[in-house]
PyMOL Python script that loads the backbone (N, CA, C, O; Angstrom):
from pymol import cmd

cmd.read_pdbstr("""\
ATOM      1  N   MET A   1      36.629  29.428  14.133  1.00  0.00           N
ATOM      2  CA  MET A   1      36.821  28.570  15.277  1.00  0.00           C
ATOM      3  C   MET A   1      37.332  29.409  16.445  1.00  0.00           C
ATOM      4  O   MET A   1      38.236  30.227  16.270  1.00  0.00           O
ATOM      5  N   ASP A   2      36.767  29.215  17.623  1.00  0.00           N
ATOM      6  CA  ASP A   2      37.160  29.900  18.843  1.00  0.00           C
ATOM      7  C   ASP A   2      38.246  29.080  19.535  1.00  0.00           C
ATOM      8  O   ASP A   2      37.981  27.982  20.023  1.00  0.00           O
ATOM      9  N   LEU A   3      39.464  29.611  19.576  1.00  0.00           N
ATOM     10  CA  LEU A   3      40.587  28.895  20.183  1.00  0.00           C
ATOM     11  C   LEU A   3      40.691  29.280  21.659  1.00  0.00           C
ATOM     12  O   LEU A   3      41.518  30.111  22.034  1.00  0.00           O
ATOM     13  N   LYS A   4      39.860  28.682  22.479  1.00  0.00           N
ATOM     14  CA  LYS A   4      39.752  29.017  23.897  1.00  0.00           C
ATOM     15  C   LYS A   4      41.041  28.776  24.671  1.00  0.00           C
ATOM     16  O   LYS A   4      41.284  29.437  25.681  1.00  0.00           O
ATOM     17  N   LEU A   5      41.860  27.854  24.221  1.00  0.00           N
ATOM     18  CA  LEU A   5      43.066  27.489  24.958  1.00  0.00           C
ATOM     19  C   LEU A   5      44.353  27.943  24.279  1.00  0.00           C
ATOM     20  O   LEU A   5      45.435  27.457  24.610  1.00  0.00           O
ATOM     21  N   LYS A   6      44.245  28.866  23.337  1.00  0.00           N
ATOM     22  CA  LYS A   6      45.426  29.331  22.618  1.00  0.00           C
ATOM     23  C   LYS A   6      46.452  29.872  23.611  1.00  0.00           C
ATOM     24  O   LYS A   6      46.132  30.679  24.483  1.00  0.00           O
ATOM     25  N   GLY A   7      47.695  29.408  23.457  1.00  0.00           N
ATOM     26  CA  GLY A   7      48.779  29.837  24.319  1.00  0.00           C
ATOM     27  C   GLY A   7      48.952  29.002  25.570  1.00  0.00           C
ATOM     28  O   GLY A   7      49.964  29.134  26.259  1.00  0.00           O
ATOM     29  N   LYS A   8      47.999  28.151  25.881  1.00  0.00           N
ATOM     30  CA  LYS A   8      48.096  27.276  27.050  1.00  0.00           C
ATOM     31  C   LYS A   8      48.902  26.035  26.690  1.00  0.00           C
ATOM     32  O   LYS A   8      49.040  25.684  25.518  1.00  0.00           O
ATOM     33  N   CYS A   9      49.426  25.382  27.711  1.00  0.00           N
ATOM     34  CA  CYS A   9      50.228  24.175  27.502  1.00  0.00           C
ATOM     35  C   CYS A   9      49.792  23.103  28.488  1.00  0.00           C
ATOM     36  O   CYS A   9      49.656  23.366  29.683  1.00  0.00           O
ATOM     37  N   ALA A  10      49.574  21.891  27.981  1.00  0.00           N
ATOM     38  CA  ALA A  10      49.097  20.794  28.819  1.00  0.00           C
ATOM     39  C   ALA A  10      49.924  19.536  28.590  1.00  0.00           C
ATOM     40  O   ALA A  10      50.524  19.341  27.533  1.00  0.00           O
ATOM     41  N   ILE A  11      49.934  18.694  29.611  1.00  0.00           N
ATOM     42  CA  ILE A  11      50.472  17.345  29.501  1.00  0.00           C
ATOM     43  C   ILE A  11      49.287  16.395  29.493  1.00  0.00           C
ATOM     44  O   ILE A  11      48.379  16.524  30.314  1.00  0.00           O
ATOM     45  N   VAL A  12      49.291  15.448  28.575  1.00  0.00           N
ATOM     46  CA  VAL A  12      48.241  14.425  28.540  1.00  0.00           C
ATOM     47  C   VAL A  12      48.913  13.067  28.676  1.00  0.00           C
ATOM     48  O   VAL A  12      49.744  12.686  27.851  1.00  0.00           O
ATOM     49  N   THR A  13      48.546  12.346  29.724  1.00  0.00           N
ATOM     50  CA  THR A  13      49.099  11.007  29.926  1.00  0.00           C
ATOM     51  C   THR A  13      48.232   9.984  29.210  1.00  0.00           C
ATOM     52  O   THR A  13      47.040  10.205  28.996  1.00  0.00           O
ATOM     53  N   GLY A  14      48.835   8.871  28.844  1.00  0.00           N
ATOM     54  CA  GLY A  14      48.099   7.839  28.119  1.00  0.00           C
ATOM     55  C   GLY A  14      47.632   8.324  26.766  1.00  0.00           C
ATOM     56  O   GLY A  14      46.583   7.904  26.276  1.00  0.00           O
ATOM     57  N   ALA A  15      48.414   9.217  26.154  1.00  0.00           N
ATOM     58  CA  ALA A  15      47.981   9.903  24.936  1.00  0.00           C
ATOM     59  C   ALA A  15      48.143   9.087  23.663  1.00  0.00           C
ATOM     60  O   ALA A  15      47.761   9.554  22.590  1.00  0.00           O
ATOM     61  N   GLY A  16      48.693   7.897  23.748  1.00  0.00           N
ATOM     62  CA  GLY A  16      48.897   7.090  22.555  1.00  0.00           C
ATOM     63  C   GLY A  16      47.642   6.424  22.031  1.00  0.00           C
ATOM     64  O   GLY A  16      47.608   5.972  20.886  1.00  0.00           O
ATOM     65  N   SER A  17      46.601   6.359  22.865  1.00  0.00           N
ATOM     66  CA  SER A  17      45.367   5.703  22.425  1.00  0.00           C
ATOM     67  C   SER A  17      44.215   6.077  23.353  1.00  0.00           C
ATOM     68  O   SER A  17      44.413   6.720  24.385  1.00  0.00           O
ATOM     69  N   GLY A  18      43.036   5.671  22.976  1.00  0.00           N
ATOM     70  CA  GLY A  18      41.853   5.800  23.814  1.00  0.00           C
ATOM     71  C   GLY A  18      41.522   7.208  24.258  1.00  0.00           C
ATOM     72  O   GLY A  18      41.602   8.159  23.481  1.00  0.00           O
ATOM     73  N   ILE A  19      41.141   7.326  25.543  1.00  0.00           N
ATOM     74  CA  ILE A  19      40.712   8.609  26.094  1.00  0.00           C
ATOM     75  C   ILE A  19      41.835   9.637  26.047  1.00  0.00           C
ATOM     76  O   ILE A  19      41.591  10.801  25.727  1.00  0.00           O
ATOM     77  N   GLY A  20      43.058   9.227  26.360  1.00  0.00           N
ATOM     78  CA  GLY A  20      44.181  10.154  26.320  1.00  0.00           C
ATOM     79  C   GLY A  20      44.376  10.756  24.935  1.00  0.00           C
ATOM     80  O   GLY A  20      44.619  11.955  24.801  1.00  0.00           O
ATOM     81  N   LYS A  21      44.269   9.930  23.920  1.00  0.00           N
ATOM     82  CA  LYS A  21      44.405  10.404  22.541  1.00  0.00           C
ATOM     83  C   LYS A  21      43.282  11.393  22.203  1.00  0.00           C
ATOM     84  O   LYS A  21      43.523  12.416  21.563  1.00  0.00           O
ATOM     85  N   ALA A  22      42.079  11.086  22.630  1.00  0.00           N
ATOM     86  CA  ALA A  22      40.932  11.973  22.366  1.00  0.00           C
ATOM     87  C   ALA A  22      41.089  13.310  23.096  1.00  0.00           C
ATOM     88  O   ALA A  22      40.762  14.364  22.550  1.00  0.00           O
ATOM     89  N   ILE A  23      41.585  13.259  24.322  1.00  0.00           N
ATOM     90  CA  ILE A  23      41.798  14.501  25.082  1.00  0.00           C
ATOM     91  C   ILE A  23      42.867  15.352  24.407  1.00  0.00           C
ATOM     92  O   ILE A  23      42.696  16.563  24.267  1.00  0.00           O
ATOM     93  N   ALA A  24      43.962  14.733  23.988  1.00  0.00           N
ATOM     94  CA  ALA A  24      45.020  15.469  23.291  1.00  0.00           C
ATOM     95  C   ALA A  24      44.476  16.127  22.034  1.00  0.00           C
ATOM     96  O   ALA A  24      44.772  17.291  21.764  1.00  0.00           O
ATOM     97  N   ALA A  25      43.689  15.398  21.271  1.00  0.00           N
ATOM     98  CA  ALA A  25      43.109  15.944  20.041  1.00  0.00           C
ATOM     99  C   ALA A  25      42.222  17.140  20.336  1.00  0.00           C
ATOM    100  O   ALA A  25      42.279  18.139  19.619  1.00  0.00           O
ATOM    101  N   LYS A  26      41.407  17.061  21.370  1.00  0.00           N
ATOM    102  CA  LYS A  26      40.498  18.163  21.719  1.00  0.00           C
ATOM    103  C   LYS A  26      41.275  19.385  22.200  1.00  0.00           C
ATOM    104  O   LYS A  26      40.954  20.513  21.826  1.00  0.00           O
ATOM    105  N   LEU A  27      42.295  19.166  23.026  1.00  0.00           N
ATOM    106  CA  LEU A  27      43.115  20.291  23.479  1.00  0.00           C
ATOM    107  C   LEU A  27      43.785  20.990  22.301  1.00  0.00           C
ATOM    108  O   LEU A  27      43.818  22.220  22.249  1.00  0.00           O
ATOM    109  N   LEU A  28      44.314  20.224  21.360  1.00  0.00           N
ATOM    110  CA  LEU A  28      44.928  20.810  20.173  1.00  0.00           C
ATOM    111  C   LEU A  28      43.901  21.561  19.343  1.00  0.00           C
ATOM    112  O   LEU A  28      44.188  22.640  18.825  1.00  0.00           O
ATOM    113  N   GLU A  29      42.718  21.004  19.215  1.00  0.00           N
ATOM    114  CA  GLU A  29      41.635  21.655  18.471  1.00  0.00           C
ATOM    115  C   GLU A  29      41.286  23.011  19.091  1.00  0.00           C
ATOM    116  O   GLU A  29      40.933  23.954  18.382  1.00  0.00           O
ATOM    117  N   GLU A  30      41.388  23.097  20.411  1.00  0.00           N
ATOM    118  CA  GLU A  30      41.064  24.331  21.126  1.00  0.00           C
ATOM    119  C   GLU A  30      42.238  25.310  21.174  1.00  0.00           C
ATOM    120  O   GLU A  30      42.122  26.389  21.756  1.00  0.00           O
ATOM    121  N   GLY A  31      43.376  24.936  20.562  1.00  0.00           N
ATOM    122  CA  GLY A  31      44.501  25.853  20.438  1.00  0.00           C
ATOM    123  C   GLY A  31      45.649  25.631  21.397  1.00  0.00           C
ATOM    124  O   GLY A  31      46.647  26.347  21.324  1.00  0.00           O
ATOM    125  N   ALA A  32      45.545  24.675  22.286  1.00  0.00           N
ATOM    126  CA  ALA A  32      46.612  24.421  23.260  1.00  0.00           C
ATOM    127  C   ALA A  32      47.809  23.739  22.613  1.00  0.00           C
ATOM    128  O   ALA A  32      47.709  23.150  21.536  1.00  0.00           O
ATOM    129  N   ARG A  33      48.930  23.835  23.293  1.00  0.00           N
ATOM    130  CA  ARG A  33      50.111  23.048  22.955  1.00  0.00           C
ATOM    131  C   ARG A  33      50.088  21.847  23.890  1.00  0.00           C
ATOM    132  O   ARG A  33      49.738  21.972  25.064  1.00  0.00           O
ATOM    133  N   VAL A  34      50.461  20.683  23.367  1.00  0.00           N
ATOM    134  CA  VAL A  34      50.285  19.450  24.141  1.00  0.00           C
ATOM    135  C   VAL A  34      51.555  18.601  24.136  1.00  0.00           C
ATOM    136  O   VAL A  34      52.135  18.313  23.089  1.00  0.00           O
ATOM    137  N   MET A  35      51.962  18.213  25.340  1.00  0.00           N
ATOM    138  CA  MET A  35      53.011  17.205  25.508  1.00  0.00           C
ATOM    139  C   MET A  35      52.281  15.892  25.748  1.00  0.00           C
ATOM    140  O   MET A  35      51.634  15.704  26.778  1.00  0.00           O
ATOM    141  N   MET A  36      52.394  15.004  24.802  1.00  0.00           N
ATOM    142  CA  MET A  36      51.741  13.700  24.906  1.00  0.00           C
ATOM    143  C   MET A  36      52.686  12.739  25.612  1.00  0.00           C
ATOM    144  O   MET A  36      53.859  12.632  25.253  1.00  0.00           O
ATOM    145  N   CYS A  37      52.173  12.048  26.611  1.00  0.00           N
ATOM    146  CA  CYS A  37      52.978  11.142  27.420  1.00  0.00           C
ATOM    147  C   CYS A  37      52.418   9.730  27.336  1.00  0.00           C
ATOM    148  O   CYS A  37      51.205   9.530  27.280  1.00  0.00           O
ATOM    149  N   GLY A  38      53.307   8.771  27.327  1.00  0.00           N
ATOM    150  CA  GLY A  38      52.910   7.372  27.341  1.00  0.00           C
ATOM    151  C   GLY A  38      54.136   6.494  27.426  1.00  0.00           C
ATOM    152  O   GLY A  38      55.266   6.983  27.434  1.00  0.00           O
ATOM    153  N   ARG A  39      53.910   5.198  27.489  1.00  0.00           N
ATOM    154  CA  ARG A  39      55.022   4.246  27.598  1.00  0.00           C
ATOM    155  C   ARG A  39      55.361   3.594  26.266  1.00  0.00           C
ATOM    156  O   ARG A  39      56.389   2.926  26.155  1.00  0.00           O
ATOM    157  N   ASP A  40      54.517   3.774  25.250  1.00  0.00           N
ATOM    158  CA  ASP A  40      54.704   3.115  23.961  1.00  0.00           C
ATOM    159  C   ASP A  40      55.077   4.152  22.891  1.00  0.00           C
ATOM    160  O   ASP A  40      54.221   4.885  22.397  1.00  0.00           O
ATOM    161  N   ALA A  41      56.361   4.197  22.547  1.00  0.00           N
ATOM    162  CA  ALA A  41      56.856   5.189  21.593  1.00  0.00           C
ATOM    163  C   ALA A  41      56.149   5.103  20.245  1.00  0.00           C
ATOM    164  O   ALA A  41      55.804   6.130  19.662  1.00  0.00           O
ATOM    165  N   ALA A  42      55.933   3.899  19.748  1.00  0.00           N
ATOM    166  CA  ALA A  42      55.302   3.737  18.432  1.00  0.00           C
ATOM    167  C   ALA A  42      53.887   4.309  18.421  1.00  0.00           C
ATOM    168  O   ALA A  42      53.500   4.993  17.474  1.00  0.00           O
ATOM    169  N   LYS A  43      53.114   4.032  19.473  1.00  0.00           N
ATOM    170  CA  LYS A  43      51.744   4.576  19.544  1.00  0.00           C
ATOM    171  C   LYS A  43      51.762   6.096  19.611  1.00  0.00           C
ATOM    172  O   LYS A  43      50.972   6.761  18.941  1.00  0.00           O
ATOM    173  N   LEU A  44      52.662   6.644  20.418  1.00  0.00           N
ATOM    174  CA  LEU A  44      52.747   8.101  20.518  1.00  0.00           C
ATOM    175  C   LEU A  44      53.152   8.714  19.186  1.00  0.00           C
ATOM    176  O   LEU A  44      52.576   9.718  18.768  1.00  0.00           O
ATOM    177  N   ASP A  45      54.129   8.125  18.519  1.00  0.00           N
ATOM    178  CA  ASP A  45      54.561   8.645  17.221  1.00  0.00           C
ATOM    179  C   ASP A  45      53.424   8.611  16.207  1.00  0.00           C
ATOM    180  O   ASP A  45      53.236   9.565  15.452  1.00  0.00           O
ATOM    181  N   ASP A  46      52.671   7.523  16.186  1.00  0.00           N
ATOM    182  CA  ASP A  46      51.533   7.419  15.275  1.00  0.00           C
ATOM    183  C   ASP A  46      50.485   8.481  15.579  1.00  0.00           C
ATOM    184  O   ASP A  46      49.923   9.082  14.664  1.00  0.00           O
ATOM    185  N   THR A  47      50.225   8.711  16.853  1.00  0.00           N
ATOM    186  CA  THR A  47      49.227   9.699  17.244  1.00  0.00           C
ATOM    187  C   THR A  47      49.689  11.106  16.898  1.00  0.00           C
ATOM    188  O   THR A  47      48.908  11.901  16.375  1.00  0.00           O
ATOM    189  N   VAL A  48      50.942  11.421  17.181  1.00  0.00           N
ATOM    190  CA  VAL A  48      51.483  12.740  16.834  1.00  0.00           C
ATOM    191  C   VAL A  48      51.339  12.978  15.333  1.00  0.00           C
ATOM    192  O   VAL A  48      50.906  14.051  14.914  1.00  0.00           O
ATOM    193  N   ALA A  49      51.697  11.991  14.529  1.00  0.00           N
ATOM    194  CA  ALA A  49      51.588  12.120  13.071  1.00  0.00           C
ATOM    195  C   ALA A  49      50.131  12.286  12.636  1.00  0.00           C
ATOM    196  O   ALA A  49      49.835  13.100  11.761  1.00  0.00           O
ATOM    197  N   ALA A  50      49.229  11.525  13.238  1.00  0.00           N
ATOM    198  CA  ALA A  50      47.816  11.585  12.854  1.00  0.00           C
ATOM    199  C   ALA A  50      47.183  12.925  13.212  1.00  0.00           C
ATOM    200  O   ALA A  50      46.313  13.411  12.489  1.00  0.00           O
ATOM    201  N   LEU A  51      47.610  13.522  14.315  1.00  0.00           N
ATOM    202  CA  LEU A  51      47.012  14.784  14.743  1.00  0.00           C
ATOM    203  C   LEU A  51      47.492  15.955  13.901  1.00  0.00           C
ATOM    204  O   LEU A  51      46.785  16.954  13.778  1.00  0.00           O
ATOM    205  N   GLY A  52      48.675  15.849  13.324  1.00  0.00           N
ATOM    206  CA  GLY A  52      49.165  16.875  12.408  1.00  0.00           C
ATOM    207  C   GLY A  52      49.175  18.274  12.974  1.00  0.00           C
ATOM    208  O   GLY A  52      48.823  19.224  12.275  1.00  0.00           O
ATOM    209  N   ALA A  53      49.571  18.423  14.226  1.00  0.00           N
ATOM    210  CA  ALA A  53      49.533  19.734  14.870  1.00  0.00           C
ATOM    211  C   ALA A  53      50.867  20.468  14.812  1.00  0.00           C
ATOM    212  O   ALA A  53      51.029  21.504  15.457  1.00  0.00           O
ATOM    213  N   GLY A  54      51.808  19.954  14.063  1.00  0.00           N
ATOM    214  CA  GLY A  54      53.096  20.633  13.879  1.00  0.00           C
ATOM    215  C   GLY A  54      53.834  20.879  15.171  1.00  0.00           C
ATOM    216  O   GLY A  54      54.030  19.966  15.972  1.00  0.00           O
ATOM    217  N   ASP A  55      54.244  22.121  15.370  1.00  0.00           N
ATOM    218  CA  ASP A  55      55.067  22.442  16.535  1.00  0.00           C
ATOM    219  C   ASP A  55      54.263  22.605  17.821  1.00  0.00           C
ATOM    220  O   ASP A  55      54.837  22.943  18.856  1.00  0.00           O
ATOM    221  N   ARG A  56      52.972  22.379  17.786  1.00  0.00           N
ATOM    222  CA  ARG A  56      52.139  22.483  18.992  1.00  0.00           C
ATOM    223  C   ARG A  56      51.998  21.155  19.730  1.00  0.00           C
ATOM    224  O   ARG A  56      51.317  21.082  20.753  1.00  0.00           O
ATOM    225  N   VAL A  57      52.636  20.108  19.219  1.00  0.00           N
ATOM    226  CA  VAL A  57      52.547  18.811  19.891  1.00  0.00           C
ATOM    227  C   VAL A  57      53.924  18.154  19.942  1.00  0.00           C
ATOM    228  O   VAL A  57      54.677  18.161  18.968  1.00  0.00           O
ATOM    229  N   ARG A  58      54.223  17.594  21.098  1.00  0.00           N
ATOM    230  CA  ARG A  58      55.451  16.838  21.297  1.00  0.00           C
ATOM    231  C   ARG A  58      55.084  15.562  22.034  1.00  0.00           C
ATOM    232  O   ARG A  58      53.954  15.401  22.495  1.00  0.00           O
ATOM    233  N   ARG A  59      56.045  14.659  22.141  1.00  0.00           N
ATOM    234  CA  ARG A  59      55.778  13.440  22.901  1.00  0.00           C
ATOM    235  C   ARG A  59      56.960  13.120  23.799  1.00  0.00           C
ATOM    236  O   ARG A  59      58.108  13.439  23.489  1.00  0.00           O
ATOM    237  N   CYS A  60      56.651  12.487  24.912  1.00  0.00           N
ATOM    238  CA  CYS A  60      57.661  12.083  25.877  1.00  0.00           C
ATOM    239  C   CYS A  60      57.320  10.689  26.369  1.00  0.00           C
ATOM    240  O   CYS A  60      56.200  10.429  26.807  1.00  0.00           O
ATOM    241  N   ILE A  61      58.290   9.802  26.294  1.00  0.00           N
ATOM    242  CA  ILE A  61      58.096   8.447  26.809  1.00  0.00           C
ATOM    243  C   ILE A  61      58.313   8.508  28.315  1.00  0.00           C
ATOM    244  O   ILE A  61      59.398   8.858  28.778  1.00  0.00           O
ATOM    245  N   ALA A  62      57.281   8.169  29.074  1.00  0.00           N
ATOM    246  CA  ALA A  62      57.383   8.226  30.530  1.00  0.00           C
ATOM    247  C   ALA A  62      56.333   7.323  31.166  1.00  0.00           C
ATOM    248  O   ALA A  62      55.262   7.080  30.609  1.00  0.00           O
ATOM    249  N   ASP A  63      56.681   6.838  32.353  1.00  0.00           N
ATOM    250  CA  ASP A  63      55.757   6.069  33.185  1.00  0.00           C
ATOM    251  C   ASP A  63      55.425   6.965  34.371  1.00  0.00           C
ATOM    252  O   ASP A  63      56.296   7.233  35.199  1.00  0.00           O
ATOM    253  N   VAL A  64      54.199   7.426  34.469  1.00  0.00           N
ATOM    254  CA  VAL A  64      53.837   8.374  35.528  1.00  0.00           C
ATOM    255  C   VAL A  64      53.859   7.746  36.913  1.00  0.00           C
ATOM    256  O   VAL A  64      53.678   8.447  37.909  1.00  0.00           O
ATOM    257  N   GLY A  65      54.075   6.453  36.994  1.00  0.00           N
ATOM    258  CA  GLY A  65      54.258   5.795  38.270  1.00  0.00           C
ATOM    259  C   GLY A  65      55.694   5.897  38.774  1.00  0.00           C
ATOM    260  O   GLY A  65      56.003   5.425  39.868  1.00  0.00           O
ATOM    261  N   ASN A  66      56.565   6.505  37.988  1.00  0.00           N
ATOM    262  CA  ASN A  66      57.977   6.651  38.320  1.00  0.00           C
ATOM    263  C   ASN A  66      58.275   8.143  38.506  1.00  0.00           C
ATOM    264  O   ASN A  66      58.149   8.921  37.560  1.00  0.00           O
ATOM    265  N   ALA A  67      58.671   8.545  39.725  1.00  0.00           N
ATOM    266  CA  ALA A  67      58.908   9.960  40.029  1.00  0.00           C
ATOM    267  C   ALA A  67      59.961  10.578  39.110  1.00  0.00           C
ATOM    268  O   ALA A  67      59.823  11.734  38.710  1.00  0.00           O
ATOM    269  N   GLY A  68      60.995   9.837  38.775  1.00  0.00           N
ATOM    270  CA  GLY A  68      62.030  10.352  37.878  1.00  0.00           C
ATOM    271  C   GLY A  68      61.483  10.639  36.491  1.00  0.00           C
ATOM    272  O   GLY A  68      61.836  11.646  35.877  1.00  0.00           O
ATOM    273  N   ASP A  69      60.620   9.755  35.994  1.00  0.00           N
ATOM    274  CA  ASP A  69      59.990   9.967  34.690  1.00  0.00           C
ATOM    275  C   ASP A  69      59.095  11.208  34.707  1.00  0.00           C
ATOM    276  O   ASP A  69      59.061  11.966  33.738  1.00  0.00           O
ATOM    277  N   VAL A  70      58.379  11.407  35.802  1.00  0.00           N
ATOM    278  CA  VAL A  70      57.488  12.567  35.913  1.00  0.00           C
ATOM    279  C   VAL A  70      58.307  13.860  35.912  1.00  0.00           C
ATOM    280  O   VAL A  70      57.936  14.830  35.253  1.00  0.00           O
ATOM    281  N   ALA A  71      59.408  13.872  36.643  1.00  0.00           N
ATOM    282  CA  ALA A  71      60.275  15.055  36.655  1.00  0.00           C
ATOM    283  C   ALA A  71      60.804  15.348  35.251  1.00  0.00           C
ATOM    284  O   ALA A  71      60.835  16.501  34.822  1.00  0.00           O
ATOM    285  N   LEU A  72      61.216  14.305  34.543  1.00  0.00           N
ATOM    286  CA  LEU A  72      61.698  14.467  33.170  1.00  0.00           C
ATOM    287  C   LEU A  72      60.581  14.981  32.262  1.00  0.00           C
ATOM    288  O   LEU A  72      60.818  15.846  31.418  1.00  0.00           O
ATOM    289  N   LEU A  73      59.379  14.461  32.427  1.00  0.00           N
ATOM    290  CA  LEU A  73      58.232  14.888  31.633  1.00  0.00           C
ATOM    291  C   LEU A  73      57.982  16.384  31.797  1.00  0.00           C
ATOM    292  O   LEU A  73      57.798  17.097  30.810  1.00  0.00           O
ATOM    293  N   VAL A  74      57.975  16.852  33.023  1.00  0.00           N
ATOM    294  CA  VAL A  74      57.759  18.282  33.280  1.00  0.00           C
ATOM    295  C   VAL A  74      58.905  19.098  32.698  1.00  0.00           C
ATOM    296  O   VAL A  74      58.677  20.133  32.070  1.00  0.00           O
ATOM    297  N   GLN A  75      60.126  18.641  32.903  1.00  0.00           N
ATOM    298  CA  GLN A  75      61.299  19.333  32.373  1.00  0.00           C
ATOM    299  C   GLN A  75      61.241  19.440  30.852  1.00  0.00           C
ATOM    300  O   GLN A  75      61.497  20.508  30.296  1.00  0.00           O
ATOM    301  N   GLU A  76      60.910  18.353  30.183  1.00  0.00           N
ATOM    302  CA  GLU A  76      60.836  18.368  28.714  1.00  0.00           C
ATOM    303  C   GLU A  76      59.694  19.250  28.217  1.00  0.00           C
ATOM    304  O   GLU A  76      59.815  19.901  27.179  1.00  0.00           O
ATOM    305  N   THR A  77      58.594  19.271  28.953  1.00  0.00           N
ATOM    306  CA  THR A  77      57.463  20.115  28.557  1.00  0.00           C
ATOM    307  C   THR A  77      57.848  21.586  28.623  1.00  0.00           C
ATOM    308  O   THR A  77      57.596  22.337  27.680  1.00  0.00           O
ATOM    309  N   VAL A  78      58.450  21.998  29.717  1.00  0.00           N
ATOM    310  CA  VAL A  78      58.856  23.396  29.871  1.00  0.00           C
ATOM    311  C   VAL A  78      59.938  23.754  28.854  1.00  0.00           C
ATOM    312  O   VAL A  78      59.938  24.862  28.317  1.00  0.00           O
ATOM    313  N   ALA A  79      60.850  22.835  28.587  1.00  0.00           N
ATOM    314  CA  ALA A  79      61.886  23.090  27.592  1.00  0.00           C
ATOM    315  C   ALA A  79      61.281  23.269  26.196  1.00  0.00           C
ATOM    316  O   ALA A  79      61.727  24.124  25.430  1.00  0.00           O
ATOM    317  N   ALA A  80      60.280  22.472  25.871  1.00  0.00           N
ATOM    318  CA  ALA A  80      59.666  22.522  24.535  1.00  0.00           C
ATOM    319  C   ALA A  80      58.748  23.722  24.352  1.00  0.00           C
ATOM    320  O   ALA A  80      58.729  24.334  23.284  1.00  0.00           O
ATOM    321  N   PHE A  81      57.981  24.064  25.398  1.00  0.00           N
ATOM    322  CA  PHE A  81      56.929  25.064  25.240  1.00  0.00           C
ATOM    323  C   PHE A  81      57.119  26.320  26.111  1.00  0.00           C
ATOM    324  O   PHE A  81      56.370  27.288  25.982  1.00  0.00           O
ATOM    325  N   GLY A  82      58.120  26.294  26.989  1.00  0.00           N
ATOM    326  CA  GLY A  82      58.388  27.465  27.812  1.00  0.00           C
ATOM    327  C   GLY A  82      57.499  27.621  29.023  1.00  0.00           C
ATOM    328  O   GLY A  82      57.658  28.573  29.787  1.00  0.00           O
ATOM    329  N   ARG A  83      56.569  26.708  29.214  1.00  0.00           N
ATOM    330  CA  ARG A  83      55.630  26.807  30.336  1.00  0.00           C
ATOM    331  C   ARG A  83      54.829  25.534  30.470  1.00  0.00           C
ATOM    332  O   ARG A  83      54.899  24.642  29.625  1.00  0.00           O
ATOM    333  N   LEU A  84      54.073  25.466  31.538  1.00  0.00           N
ATOM    334  CA  LEU A  84      53.114  24.370  31.756  1.00  0.00           C
ATOM    335  C   LEU A  84      51.950  24.951  32.521  1.00  0.00           C
ATOM    336  O   LEU A  84      52.130  25.535  33.590  1.00  0.00           O
ATOM    337  N   ASP A  85      50.743  24.793  31.975  1.00  0.00           N
ATOM    338  CA  ASP A  85      49.548  25.338  32.640  1.00  0.00           C
ATOM    339  C   ASP A  85      48.793  24.245  33.346  1.00  0.00           C
ATOM    340  O   ASP A  85      47.760  24.507  33.962  1.00  0.00           O
TER     341      ASP A  85
END
""", "prot")
cmd.dss("prot")
cmd.show_as("cartoon", "prot")
cmd.util.cbc("prot")
cmd.orient("prot")
């Protein structure tokens, strides 16, 4: 498998279901580390468990319509992975 995104770090919003979940899965498949963002903790937890990516995936409860939540999301991503691409 060619890990085109190995070492990269991304934030995926709406990652608890649908397109966001699919994007997170594809980024992880390509080797990226992913901070999954959403408003529903249970959905995010289920998705993190289903993806089974270990230390390459984290989740943050945030509403991207709230500037404070977005700042926290970026802060938590950098704290977890050391960077954001």
